[in-house]
C-alpha positions, 0 to 999 in steps of 0.5 A, a space after each residue: 531473505 528479502 521477502 521477510 525484510 519487506 514483509 516487516 517493513 510493510 507491516 509497520 505501516 499501520 500509520 498513527 495519525 490525529 485523532 480526525 484523521 482516517 486510518 488506513 483500516 478505516 480507509 480500507 473498509 470505506 472502499 477510499 483506497 486499495 493496494 496496487 501491483 506496484 506496491 503503492 496504495 491508490 485511490 479507487 475511482 469514484 471515491 473523492 476524499 481529501 483525508 484518504 488522498 492525504 493518507 495515501 501520499 503519506 503512507 505512500 511516501 514513508 513505502 517509498 523509502 522503506 522500499 529503497 532501503 530494502 533495495 539498497 540492503 539487498 543490492 536489488 532494484 526498487 522496481 523490484 521491490 515495489 512488485 514484491 510488495 505488492 504481490 504481498 500486500 495484494 495477497 494479504 487483503 481481506 475480502 470486500 477490500 479493493 484492489 488494482 489488478 496487472 491489467 489496471 482494473 480495480 477489483 474487490 477481493 
């Protein structure tokens, strides 16, 4: 139940943004951002981009609120929801997209 609820929340983060803003899919395709085991987006090292940094901040704030809501609804901890989300999100990445592994190293799928 927790996993289903979490994936429904995470799937809703397509993020609608102004026309000049960077979308999540564009940032991933450009190798600017990647998923992390803690359930949050991170900036890929060596990829300095203010629009990507803004996108990461906005989406991570929404994720944190959603994760807390899922944790509260299921009587579990925020940390456990974050870890489950991180695992699911990394598992759903497309070839060529970036993620940070459990050891802290950035890798391409």
